N, CA, C, O and the ligand as a Tripos MOL2 file, in Angstrom:
@<TRIPOS>MOLECULE
protein
  277   275    70     0     0
PROTEIN
NO_CHARGES

@<TRIPOS>ATOM
      1 N          41.9390   43.5090   79.0620 N.3       1 MET1
      2 CA         40.5860   43.4970   78.7930 C.3       1 MET1
      3 C          40.3570   42.5720   77.5900 C.2       1 MET1
      4 O          40.8270   42.7520   76.4670 O.2       1 MET1
      5 N          39.5180   41.4920   78.0040 N.am      2 ALA2
      6 CA         39.4270   40.5280   77.0040 C.3       2 ALA2
      7 C          38.1080   40.6760   76.3570 C.2       2 ALA2
      8 O          37.0740   40.9100   76.9820 O.2       2 ALA2
      9 N          38.1790   40.5480   75.2150 N.am      3 SER3
     10 CA         36.8140   40.7040   74.2840 C.3       3 SER3
     11 C          36.4460   39.3900   73.5640 C.2       3 SER3
     12 O          37.2070   38.8950   72.7330 O.2       3 SER3
     13 N          35.3480   38.8750   73.8760 N.am      4 PHE4
     14 CA         34.9330   37.7550   73.0510 C.3       4 PHE4
     15 C          34.1760   37.8890   71.8810 C.2       4 PHE4
     16 O          33.1520   38.5720   71.8860 O.2       4 PHE4
     17 N          34.5670   37.3130   70.8890 N.am      5 CYS5
     18 CA         33.8690   37.5810   69.7280 C.3       5 CYS5
     19 C          32.6350   36.4510   69.7660 C.2       5 CYS5
     20 O          32.7570   35.2740   70.1070 O.2       5 CYS5
     21 N          31.4710   37.0920   69.3470 N.am      6 GLY6
     22 CA         30.2940   36.5220   69.3110 C.3       6 GLY6
     23 C          30.2670   35.3100   68.2620 C.2       6 GLY6
     24 O          29.4770   35.3130   67.3180 O.2       6 GLY6
     25 N          31.1040   34.3620   68.4700 N.am      7 SER7
     26 CA         31.2490   33.5060   67.3530 C.3       7 SER7
     27 C          30.2690   32.1040   67.8950 C.2       7 SER7
     28 O          30.2110   31.6400   69.0340 O.2       7 SER7
     29 N          29.6150   31.6830   66.7620 N.am      8 ALA8
     30 CA         28.6580   30.5760   67.0740 C.3       8 ALA8
     31 C          29.4140   29.3110   66.8260 C.2       8 ALA8
     32 O          29.9410   29.1180   65.7310 O.2       8 ALA8
     33 N          29.4860   28.4640   67.7710 N.am      9 ARG9
     34 CA         30.1610   27.3590   67.5150 C.3       9 ARG9
     35 C          29.2990   26.2980   66.7450 C.2       9 ARG9
     36 O          28.2740   25.7980   67.2090 O.2       9 ARG9
     37 N          29.7670   26.0480   65.6670 N.am     10 ALA10
     38 CA         29.0390   25.1060   64.6700 C.3      10 ALA10
     39 C          29.6730   23.7290   64.9830 C.2      10 ALA10
     40 O          30.7380   23.4910   64.4130 O.2      10 ALA10
     41 N          29.1810   22.8270   65.7820 N.am     11 TYR11
     42 CA         29.4940   21.6410   65.9180 C.3      11 TYR11
     43 C          28.7870   20.5850   65.3680 C.2      11 TYR11
     44 O          27.5630   20.6430   65.4920 O.2      11 TYR11
     45 N          29.2890   19.5790   64.7570 N.am     12 LYS12
     46 CA         28.5660   18.6040   64.2460 C.3      12 LYS12
     47 C          28.1760   17.5360   65.1810 C.2      12 LYS12
     48 O          29.0370   17.1040   65.9480 O.2      12 LYS12
     49 N          26.9990   17.0650   65.2080 N.am     13 ILE13
     50 CA         26.7530   15.9110   66.2000 C.3      13 ILE13
     51 C          26.6360   14.5160   65.2110 C.2      13 ILE13
     52 O          25.7270   14.2320   64.4310 O.2      13 ILE13
     53 N          27.7910   13.8060   65.5000 N.am     14 GLY14
     54 CA         27.8730   12.7340   64.6250 C.3      14 GLY14
     55 C          27.1600   11.4850   65.4450 C.2      14 GLY14
     56 O          27.4840   11.2030   66.5990 O.2      14 GLY14
     57 N          26.2670   10.8600   64.7860 N.am     15 ARG15
     58 CA         25.7180    9.7280   65.4530 C.3      15 ARG15
     59 C          26.5200    8.5460   65.0260 C.2      15 ARG15
     60 O          26.6090    8.1900   63.8510 O.2      15 ARG15
     61 N          27.0630    7.9920   65.9670 N.am     16 LYS16
     62 CA         27.8370    6.7090   65.6360 C.3      16 LYS16
     63 C          27.2730    5.5760   66.3410 C.2      16 LYS16
     64 O          26.8400    5.7340   67.4830 O.2      16 LYS16
     65 N          27.2350    4.3530   65.7180 N.am     17 ARG17
     66 CA         26.6120    3.1430   66.2300 C.3      17 ARG17
     67 C          27.4580    2.8490   67.6520 C.2      17 ARG17
     68 O          28.6820    2.7150   67.6640 O.2      17 ARG17
     69 N          26.7370    2.7810   68.6690 N.am     18 MET18
     70 CA         27.2240    2.3540   69.9430 C.3      18 MET18
     71 C          27.2960    0.9740   70.0380 C.2      18 MET18
     72 O          26.2820    0.3100   69.8240 O.2      18 MET18
     73 N          28.4570    0.3900   70.3600 N.am     19 LYS19
     74 CA         28.6070   -1.1530   70.5850 C.3      19 LYS19
     75 C          29.0630   -1.4620   71.8560 C.2      19 LYS19
     76 O          30.1060   -0.9190   72.2230 O.2      19 LYS19
     77 N          28.4640   -2.2620   72.6380 N.am     20 ASN20
     78 CA         28.8840   -2.5000   73.9500 C.3      20 ASN20
     79 C          30.2290   -3.5890   73.8780 C.2      20 ASN20
     80 O          30.3150   -4.3890   72.9460 O.2      20 ASN20
     81 N          31.0460   -3.5350   74.7410 N.am     21 ALA21
     82 CA         32.1440   -4.3170   74.8680 C.3      21 ALA21
     83 C          31.6750   -5.6640   74.6610 C.2      21 ALA21
     84 O          32.2740   -6.3220   73.8100 O.2      21 ALA21
     85 N          30.6750   -6.2210   75.3080 N.am     22 LYS22
     86 CA         30.1480   -7.4530   75.2130 C.3      22 LYS22
     87 C          29.3320   -7.8480   73.9900 C.2      22 LYS22
     88 O          28.9320   -9.0050   73.8700 O.2      22 LYS22
     89 N          29.0570   -6.8370   73.0080 N.am     23 GLY23
     90 CA         28.4500   -7.1230   72.0980 C.3      23 GLY23
     91 C          26.8820   -7.1500   72.1700 C.2      23 GLY23
     92 O          26.1760   -7.5270   71.2350 O.2      23 GLY23
     93 N          26.4570   -6.7500   73.2710 N.am     24 LYS24
     94 CA         25.0820   -6.6300   73.5420 C.3      24 LYS24
     95 C          24.4290   -5.3570   72.7840 C.2      24 LYS24
     96 O          24.9720   -4.2530   72.7470 O.2      24 LYS24
     97 N          23.3530   -5.6260   72.2670 N.am     25 SER25
     98 CA         22.5820   -4.2670   71.7670 C.3      25 SER25
     99 C          21.8630   -3.5240   72.6840 C.2      25 SER25
    100 O          21.1700   -4.0790   73.5380 O.2      25 SER25
    101 N          21.9710   -2.1780   72.5810 N.am     26 ILE26
    102 CA         21.4170   -1.3240   73.5570 C.3      26 ILE26
    103 C          20.0350   -1.5250   73.6490 C.2      26 ILE26
    104 O          19.4120   -1.4830   74.7100 O.2      26 ILE26
    105 N          19.4510   -1.7860   72.3240 N.am     27 ALA27
    106 CA         17.8730   -1.8180   72.3230 C.3      27 ALA27
    107 C          17.3060   -2.8590   73.0290 C.2      27 ALA27
    108 O          17.9590   -3.8030   73.4720 O.2      27 ALA27
    109 N          15.9240   -2.6990   73.1690 N.am     28 LYS28
    110 CA         15.3100   -3.7170   74.0070 C.3      28 LYS28
    111 C          15.4580   -5.1230   73.5150 C.2      28 LYS28
    112 O          15.7420   -5.2680   72.3260 O.2      28 LYS28
    113 N          15.3160   -6.0960   74.2140 N.am     29 ALA29
    114 CA         15.4840   -7.4120   73.6900 C.3      29 ALA29
    115 C          14.2400   -7.6580   72.7080 C.2      29 ALA29
    116 O          13.1340   -7.1710   72.9420 O.2      29 ALA29
    117 N          14.5190   -8.4690   71.5720 N.am     30 HIS30
    118 CA         13.4170   -8.7640   70.6460 C.3      30 HIS30
    119 C          12.4590   -9.6080   71.2580 C.2      30 HIS30
    120 O          12.8090  -10.7220   71.6460 O.2      30 HIS30
    121 N          11.1410   -9.1650   71.4080 N.am     31 LEU31
    122 CA         10.1570   -9.8930   71.8610 C.3      31 LEU31
    123 C           9.1040  -10.2440   70.7350 C.2      31 LEU31
    124 O           8.8020   -9.4790   69.8190 O.2      31 LEU31
    125 N           8.6120  -11.4500   70.9260 N.am     32 PRO32
    126 CA          7.8490  -11.8340   69.9530 C.3      32 PRO32
    127 C           6.6120  -11.1360   69.9340 C.2      32 PRO32
    128 O           6.0340  -10.8400   70.9790 O.2      32 PRO32
    129 N           6.0910  -10.8020   68.6000 N.am     33 ASP33
    130 CA          4.8990   -9.9940   68.4230 C.3      33 ASP33
    131 C           3.9630  -10.6100   67.2950 C.2      33 ASP33
    132 O           4.4050  -11.3650   66.4290 O.2      33 ASP33
    133 N           2.7220  -10.2480   67.3760 N.am     34 LYS34
    134 CA          1.8230  -10.6350   66.2500 C.3      34 LYS34
    135 C           0.6400   -9.6800   66.2320 C.2      34 LYS34
    136 O           0.3440   -8.9400   67.1700 O.2      34 LYS34
    137 N           0.0090   -9.7650   65.1060 N.am     35 PRO35
    138 CA         -1.1240   -8.9400   64.9660 C.3      35 PRO35
    139 C          -2.2280   -9.1520   65.7550 C.2      35 PRO35
    140 O          -2.4340  -10.3000   66.1470 O.2      35 PRO35
    141 N          -3.1160   -8.1020   66.1210 N.am     36 CYS36
    142 CA         -4.1840   -8.4150   67.0010 C.3      36 CYS36
    143 C          -5.3810   -8.8400   65.9230 C.2      36 CYS36
    144 O          -5.4700   -8.2210   64.8630 O.2      36 CYS36
    145 N          -6.1490   -9.7520   66.1920 N.am     37 LYS37
    146 CA         -7.2500  -10.3260   65.2820 C.3      37 LYS37
    147 C          -8.4270   -9.2590   65.2870 C.2      37 LYS37
    148 O          -9.2620   -9.2270   64.3830 O.2      37 LYS37
    149 N          -8.4350   -8.3920   66.3640 N.am     38 ALA38
    150 CA         -9.4770   -7.3070   66.2360 C.3      38 ALA38
    151 C          -9.1690   -6.1090   65.5730 C.2      38 ALA38
    152 O          -9.9140   -5.6950   64.6850 O.2      38 ALA38
    153 N          -8.0770   -5.4610   65.9310 N.am     39 CYS39
    154 CA         -7.6470   -4.2510   65.5160 C.3      39 CYS39
    155 C          -6.4730   -4.3100   64.4110 C.2      39 CYS39
    156 O          -6.1640   -3.3860   63.6590 O.2      39 CYS39
    157 N          -5.9850   -5.3670   64.4590 N.am     40 GLY40
    158 CA         -4.8820   -5.6210   63.3510 C.3      40 GLY40
    159 C          -3.5830   -5.1630   63.7950 C.2      40 GLY40
    160 O          -2.5730   -5.4860   63.1680 O.2      40 GLY40
    161 N          -3.5220   -4.3270   64.9800 N.am     41 ARG41
    162 CA         -2.2820   -3.6740   65.2910 C.3      41 ARG41
    163 C          -1.3130   -4.8360   65.9510 C.2      41 ARG41
    164 O          -1.6920   -5.7180   66.7200 O.2      41 ARG41
    165 N          -0.0920   -4.6430   65.5090 N.am     42 PRO42
    166 CA          0.7640   -5.7490   66.0610 C.3      42 PRO42
    167 C           1.0970   -5.4510   67.6680 C.2      42 PRO42
    168 O           1.3880   -4.2990   67.9900 O.2      42 PRO42
    169 N           1.0570   -6.3480   68.5180 N.am     43 PHE43
    170 CA          1.3830   -6.1290   69.6850 C.3      43 PHE43
    171 C           2.3680   -7.0620   70.2540 C.2      43 PHE43
    172 O           2.4330   -8.2060   69.8030 O.2      43 PHE43
    173 N           3.1630   -6.6610   71.2330 N.am     44 SER44
    174 CA          4.3330   -7.4630   71.6830 C.3      44 SER44
    175 C           3.9660   -8.2430   72.8700 C.2      44 SER44
    176 O           2.9620   -8.0930   73.5650 O.2      44 SER44
    177 N           5.0030   -9.1770   73.0230 N.am     45 TRP45
    178 CA          4.7500  -10.1890   74.1070 C.3      45 TRP45
    179 C           4.8470   -9.5830   75.3250 C.2      45 TRP45
    180 O           5.6710   -8.6890   75.5220 O.2      45 TRP45
    181 N           4.0210  -10.0110   76.2440 N.am     46 ARG46
    182 CA          4.0050   -9.3690   77.5990 C.3      46 ARG46
    183 C           4.1140  -10.4650   78.6220 C.2      46 ARG46
    184 O           3.7060  -11.6000   78.3730 O.2      46 ARG46
    185 N           4.6710  -10.1310   79.7940 N.am     47 LYS47
    186 CA          4.8360  -11.1260   80.7880 C.3      47 LYS47
    187 C           3.7830  -11.8500   81.3650 C.2      47 LYS47
    188 O           3.8680  -12.9940   81.8090 O.2      47 LYS47
    189 N           2.5840  -10.9900   81.3340 N.am     48 LYS48
    190 CA          1.5010  -11.7050   81.7520 C.3      48 LYS48
    191 C           0.8910  -12.7560   80.7730 C.2      48 LYS48
    192 O           0.0270  -13.5540   81.1390 O.2      48 LYS48
    193 N           1.3790  -12.7100   79.5400 N.am     49 TRP49
    194 CA          0.9860  -13.5810   78.4650 C.3      49 TRP49
    195 C           1.9930  -14.7990   78.3970 C.2      49 TRP49
    196 O           1.8640  -15.6960   77.5630 O.2      49 TRP49
    197 N           2.9600  -14.7650   79.2940 N.am     50 ALA50
    198 CA          3.9770  -15.7330   79.1920 C.3      50 ALA50
    199 C           3.5830  -17.2230   79.1540 C.2      50 ALA50
    200 O           4.2230  -18.0980   78.5700 O.2      50 ALA50
    201 N           2.3640  -17.4060   79.9020 N.am     51 ARG51
    202 CA          1.8520  -18.8180   79.9730 C.3      51 ARG51
    203 C           1.0650  -19.2510   78.6610 C.2      51 ARG51
    204 O           1.0790  -20.3510   78.1090 O.2      51 ARG51
    205 N           0.4820  -18.2760   78.3610 N.am     52 ASP52
    206 CA         -0.2830  -18.7150   77.1860 C.3      52 ASP52
    207 C          -0.2480  -17.7140   76.0670 C.2      52 ASP52
    208 O          -1.2700  -17.1320   75.7060 O.2      52 ASP52
    209 N           0.9820  -17.5040   75.4930 N.am     53 TRP53
    210 CA          1.0970  -16.5270   74.4790 C.3      53 TRP53
    211 C           0.5770  -16.9020   73.0670 C.2      53 TRP53
    212 O           0.2270  -16.1040   72.1970 O.2      53 TRP53
    213 N           0.5880  -18.3720   72.9850 N.am     54 ASP54
    214 CA         -0.1990  -18.9100   71.8010 C.3      54 ASP54
    215 C          -1.5090  -18.6290   71.7340 C.2      54 ASP54
    216 O          -2.0790  -18.4460   70.6580 O.2      54 ASP54
    217 N          -2.0950  -18.5700   72.8750 N.am     55 LYS55
    218 CA         -3.7670  -18.3590   72.7910 C.3      55 LYS55
    219 C          -4.0500  -16.9890   72.6970 C.2      55 LYS55
    220 O          -5.1210  -16.6370   72.2010 O.2      55 LYS55
    221 N          -3.1540  -16.0820   73.1470 N.am     56 VAL56
    222 CA         -3.3010  -14.6430   73.0250 C.3      56 VAL56
    223 C          -3.7740  -14.1550   71.5200 C.2      56 VAL56
    224 O          -2.9320  -14.2610   70.6290 O.2      56 VAL56
    225 N          -4.7690  -13.7500   71.2670 N.am     57 LEU57
    226 CA         -5.1220  -13.3290   69.8420 C.3      57 LEU57
    227 C          -5.3250  -11.7970   69.7850 C.2      57 LEU57
    228 O          -5.2190  -11.2050   68.7110 O.2      57 LEU57
    229 N          -5.6100  -11.1690   70.9090 N.am     58 TYR58
    230 CA         -5.9930   -9.8950   70.8520 C.3      58 TYR58
    231 C          -5.0350   -9.0330   71.6910 C.2      58 TYR58
    232 O          -4.4740   -9.5250   72.6710 O.2      58 TYR58
    233 N          -4.8300   -7.6870   71.3030 N.am     59 CYS59
    234 CA         -3.7920   -6.8560   72.1190 C.3      59 CYS59
    235 C          -4.2430   -6.3320   73.4950 C.2      59 CYS59
    236 O          -3.4800   -5.8650   74.3410 O.2      59 CYS59
    237 N          -5.7100   -6.4790   73.6260 N.am     60 SER60
    238 CA         -6.1330   -6.0600   74.9660 C.3      60 SER60
    239 C          -7.5490   -6.6860   75.1810 C.2      60 SER60
    240 O          -8.1900   -7.3010   74.3280 O.2      60 SER60
    241 N          -7.9310   -6.4200   76.4800 N.am     61 ASP61
    242 CA         -9.3300   -7.1090   76.8110 C.3      61 ASP61
    243 C         -10.4290   -6.3850   75.8210 C.2      61 ASP61
    244 O         -11.4310   -6.9560   75.3900 O.2      61 ASP61
    245 N         -10.0800   -5.1050   75.5570 N.am     62 LYS62
    246 CA        -11.0430   -4.4300   74.8390 C.3      62 LYS62
    247 C         -11.2720   -5.0740   73.5330 C.2      62 LYS62
    248 O         -12.4310   -5.3900   73.2660 O.2      62 LYS62
    249 N         -10.4400   -5.2890   72.7730 N.am     63 CYS63
    250 CA        -10.3940   -5.8620   71.4800 C.3      63 CYS63
    251 C         -10.9150   -7.2460   71.6090 C.2      63 CYS63
    252 O         -11.6130   -7.6410   70.6740 O.2      63 CYS63
    253 N         -10.7010   -8.0430   72.5920 N.am     64 ARG64
    254 CA        -11.1250   -9.3200   72.8950 C.3      64 ARG64
    255 C         -12.6390   -9.1940   73.1100 C.2      64 ARG64
    256 O         -13.3740  -10.0180   72.5660 O.2      64 ARG64
    257 N         -13.1530   -8.2100   73.8710 N.am     65 SER65
    258 CA        -14.5470   -8.1900   74.0330 C.3      65 SER65
    259 C         -15.3780   -7.7320   72.7500 C.2      65 SER65
    260 O         -16.5520   -8.0500   72.5580 O.2      65 SER65
    261 N         -14.5820   -6.9150   71.8720 N.am     66 GLN66
    262 CA        -15.2320   -6.5600   70.7310 C.3      66 GLN66
    263 C         -15.4290   -7.7000   69.7410 C.2      66 GLN66
    264 O         -16.4640   -7.8420   69.0900 O.2      66 GLN66
    265 N         -14.3910   -8.4880   69.6700 N.am     67 ALA67
    266 CA        -14.4170   -9.6430   68.8820 C.3      67 ALA67
    267 C         -15.5410  -10.5540   69.1610 C.2      67 ALA67
    268 O         -16.1960  -11.1000   68.2730 O.2      67 ALA67
    269 N         -15.7370  -10.6940   70.3900 N.am     68 LYS68
    270 CA        -16.6450  -11.8400   70.9370 C.3      68 LYS68
    271 C         -18.1310  -11.4010   70.4180 C.2      68 LYS68
    272 O         -18.3420  -10.2470   70.0450 O.2      68 LYS68
    273 N         -18.9150  -12.1810   70.4200 N.am     69 GLY69
    274 CA        -20.3420  -12.0140   70.0100 C.3      69 GLY69
    275 C         -20.6810  -12.2070   68.6740 C.2      69 GLY69
    276 O         -21.8500  -12.0760   68.3090 O.2      69 GLY69
    277 ZN         -6.2360   -5.0580   69.3320 Zn       70 ZN70
@<TRIPOS>BOND
     1     1     2 1
     2     2     3 1
     3     3     4 2
     4     3     5 am
     5     5     6 1
     6     6     7 1
     7     7     8 2
     8     7     9 am
     9     9    10 1
    10    10    11 1
    11    11    12 2
    12    11    13 am
    13    13    14 1
    14    14    15 1
    15    15    16 2
    16    15    17 am
    17    17    18 1
    18    18    19 1
    19    19    20 2
    20    19    21 am
    21    21    22 1
    22    22    23 1
    23    23    24 2
    24    23    25 am
    25    25    26 1
    26    26    27 1
    27    27    28 2
    28    27    29 am
    29    29    30 1
    30    30    31 1
    31    31    32 2
    32    31    33 am
    33    33    34 1
    34    34    35 1
    35    35    36 2
    36    35    37 am
    37    37    38 1
    38    38    39 1
    39    39    40 2
    40    39    41 am
    41    41    42 1
    42    42    43 1
    43    43    44 2
    44    43    45 am
    45    45    46 1
    46    46    47 1
    47    47    48 2
    48    47    49 am
    49    49    50 1
    50    50    51 1
    51    51    52 2
    52    51    53 am
    53    53    54 1
    54    54    55 1
    55    55    56 2
    56    55    57 am
    57    57    58 1
    58    58    59 1
    59    59    60 2
    60    59    61 am
    61    61    62 1
    62    62    63 1
    63    63    64 2
    64    63    65 am
    65    65    66 1
    66    66    67 1
    67    67    68 2
    68    67    69 am
    69    69    70 1
    70    70    71 1
    71    71    72 2
    72    71    73 am
    73    73    74 1
    74    74    75 1
    75    75    76 2
    76    75    77 am
    77    77    78 1
    78    78    79 1
    79    79    80 2
    80    79    81 am
    81    81    82 1
    82    82    83 1
    83    83    84 2
    84    83    85 am
    85    85    86 1
    86    86    87 1
    87    87    88 2
    88    87    89 am
    89    89    90 1
    90    90    91 1
    91    91    92 2
    92    91    93 am
    93    93    94 1
    94    94    95 1
    95    95    96 2
    96    95    97 am
    97    97    98 1
    98    98    99 1
    99    99   100 2
   100    99   101 am
   101   101   102 1
   102   102   103 1
   103   103   104 2
   104   103   105 am
   105   105   106 1
   106   106   107 1
   107   107   108 2
   108   107   109 am
   109   109   110 1
   110   110   111 1
   111   111   112 2
   112   111   113 am
   113   113   114 1
   114   114   115 1
   115   115   116 2
   116   115   117 am
   117   117   118 1
   118   118   119 1
   119   119   120 2
   120   119   121 am
   121   121   122 1
   122   122   123 1
   123   123   124 2
   124   123   125 am
   125   125   126 1
   126   126   127 1
   127   127   128 2
   128   127   129 am
   129   129   130 1
   130   130   131 1
   131   131   132 2
   132   131   133 am
   133   133   134 1
   134   134   135 1
   135   135   136 2
   136   135   137 am
   137   137   138 1
   138   138   139 1
   139   139   140 2
   140   139   141 am
   141   141   142 1
   142   142   143 1
   143   143   144 2
   144   143   145 am
   145   145   146 1
   146   146   147 1
   147   147   148 2
   148   147   149 am
   149   149   150 1
   150   150   151 1
   151   151   152 2
   152   151   153 am
   153   153   154 1
   154   154   155 1
   155   155   156 2
   156   155   157 am
   157   157   158 1
   158   158   159 1
   159   159   160 2
   160   159   161 am
   161   161   162 1
   162   162   163 1
   163   163   164 2
   164   163   165 am
   165   165   166 1
   166   166   167 1
   167   167   168 2
   168   167   169 am
   169   169   170 1
   170   170   171 1
   171   171   172 2
   172   171   173 am
   173   173   174 1
   174   174   175 1
   175   175   176 2
   176   175   177 am
   177   177   178 1
   178   178   179 1
   179   179   180 2
   180   179   181 am
   181   181   182 1
   182   182   183 1
   183   183   184 2
   184   183   185 am
   185   185   186 1
   186   186   187 1
   187   187   188 2
   188   187   189 am
   189   189   190 1
   190   190   191 1
   191   191   192 2
   192   191   193 am
   193   193   194 1
   194   194   195 1
   195   195   196 2
   196   195   197 am
   197   197   198 1
   198   198   199 1
   199   199   200 2
   200   199   201 am
   201   201   202 1
   202   202   203 1
   203   203   204 2
   204   203   205 am
   205   205   206 1
   206   206   207 1
   207   207   208 2
   208   207   209 am
   209   209   210 1
   210   210   211 1
   211   211   212 2
   212   211   213 am
   213   213   214 1
   214   214   215 1
   215   215   216 2
   216   215   217 am
   217   217   218 1
   218   218   219 1
   219   219   220 2
   220   219   221 am
   221   221   222 1
   222   222   223 1
   223   223   224 2
   224   223   225 am
   225   225   226 1
   226   226   227 1
   227   227   228 2
   228   227   229 am
   229   229   230 1
   230   230   231 1
   231   231   232 2
   232   231   233 am
   233   233   234 1
   234   234   235 1
   235   235   236 2
   236   235   237 am
   237   237   238 1
   238   238   239 1
   239   239   240 2
   240   239   241 am
   241   241   242 1
   242   242   243 1
   243   243   244 2
   244   243   245 am
   245   245   246 1
   246   246   247 1
   247   247   248 2
   248   247   249 am
   249   249   250 1
   250   250   251 1
   251   251   252 2
   252   251   253 am
   253   253   254 1
   254   254   255 1
   255   255   256 2
   256   255   257 am
   257   257   258 1
   258   258   259 1
   259   259   260 2
   260   259   261 am
   261   261   262 1
   262   262   263 1
   263   263   264 2
   264   263   265 am
   265   265   266 1
   266   266   267 1
   267   267   268 2
   268   267   269 am
   269   269   270 1
   270   270   271 1
   271   271   272 2
   272   271   273 am
   273   273   274 1
   274   274   275 1
   275   275   276 2
@<TRIPOS>SUBSTRUCTURE
     1 MET1         2 RESIDUE 1 A MET
     2 ALA2         6 RESIDUE 1 A ALA
     3 SER3        10 RESIDUE 1 A SER
     4 PHE4        14 RESIDUE 1 A PHE
     5 CYS5        18 RESIDUE 1 A CYS
     6 GLY6        22 RESIDUE 1 A GLY
     7 SER7        26 RESIDUE 1 A SER
     8 ALA8        30 RESIDUE 1 A ALA
     9 ARG9        34 RESIDUE 1 A ARG
    10 ALA10       38 RESIDUE 1 A ALA
    11 TYR11       42 RESIDUE 1 A TYR
    12 LYS12       46 RESIDUE 1 A LYS
    13 ILE13       50 RESIDUE 1 A ILE
    14 GLY14       54 RESIDUE 1 A GLY
    15 ARG15       58 RESIDUE 1 A ARG
    16 LYS16       62 RESIDUE 1 A LYS
    17 ARG17       66 RESIDUE 1 A ARG
    18 MET18       70 RESIDUE 1 A MET
    19 LYS19       74 RESIDUE 1 A LYS
    20 ASN20       78 RESIDUE 1 A ASN
    21 ALA21       82 RESIDUE 1 A ALA
    22 LYS22       86 RESIDUE 1 A LYS
    23 GLY23       90 RESIDUE 1 A GLY
    24 LYS24       94 RESIDUE 1 A LYS
    25 SER25       98 RESIDUE 1 A SER
    26 ILE26      102 RESIDUE 1 A ILE
    27 ALA27      106 RESIDUE 1 A ALA
    28 LYS28      110 RESIDUE 1 A LYS
    29 ALA29      114 RESIDUE 1 A ALA
    30 HIS30      118 RESIDUE 1 A HIS
    31 LEU31      122 RESIDUE 1 A LEU
    32 PRO32      126 RESIDUE 1 A PRO
    33 ASP33      130 RESIDUE 1 A ASP
    34 LYS34      134 RESIDUE 1 A LYS
    35 PRO35      138 RESIDUE 1 A PRO
    36 CYS36      142 RESIDUE 1 A CYS
    37 LYS37      146 RESIDUE 1 A LYS
    38 ALA38      150 RESIDUE 1 A ALA
    39 CYS39      154 RESIDUE 1 A CYS
    40 GLY40      158 RESIDUE 1 A GLY
    41 ARG41      162 RESIDUE 1 A ARG
    42 PRO42      166 RESIDUE 1 A PRO
    43 PHE43      170 RESIDUE 1 A PHE
    44 SER44      174 RESIDUE 1 A SER
    45 TRP45      178 RESIDUE 1 A TRP
    46 ARG46      182 RESIDUE 1 A ARG
    47 LYS47      186 RESIDUE 1 A LYS
    48 LYS48      190 RESIDUE 1 A LYS
    49 TRP49      194 RESIDUE 1 A TRP
    50 ALA50      198 RESIDUE 1 A ALA
    51 ARG51      202 RESIDUE 1 A ARG
    52 ASP52      206 RESIDUE 1 A ASP
    53 TRP53      210 RESIDUE 1 A TRP
    54 ASP54      214 RESIDUE 1 A ASP
    55 LYS55      218 RESIDUE 1 A LYS
    56 VAL56      222 RESIDUE 1 A VAL
    57 LEU57      226 RESIDUE 1 A LEU
    58 TYR58      230 RESIDUE 1 A TYR
    59 CYS59      234 RESIDUE 1 A CYS
    60 SER60      238 RESIDUE 1 A SER
    61 ASP61      242 RESIDUE 1 A ASP
    62 LYS62      246 RESIDUE 1 A LYS
    63 CYS63      250 RESIDUE 1 A CYS
    64 ARG64      254 RESIDUE 1 A ARG
    65 SER65      258 RESIDUE 1 A SER
    66 GLN66      262 RESIDUE 1 A GLN
    67 ALA67      266 RESIDUE 1 A ALA
    68 LYS68      270 RESIDUE 1 A LYS
    69 GLY69      274 RESIDUE 1 A GLY
    70 ZN70       277 GROUP 0 **** ****
């Protein structure tokens, strides 16, 4: 007859920095970002802005429309 003691296993979760063998960071690639001229929030580069990222001033069409006028 086996009796199990109700022992709580206290195990520490050690967060160690993971490194890939190739040295690539697991995090997303660093994309350029800049603050929106309308709301001031920083927004990141998007693929749809690849062609005219320099011309993009607002994070969304909503902000752009608000800024106009
Ligand atoms: Zn905005």
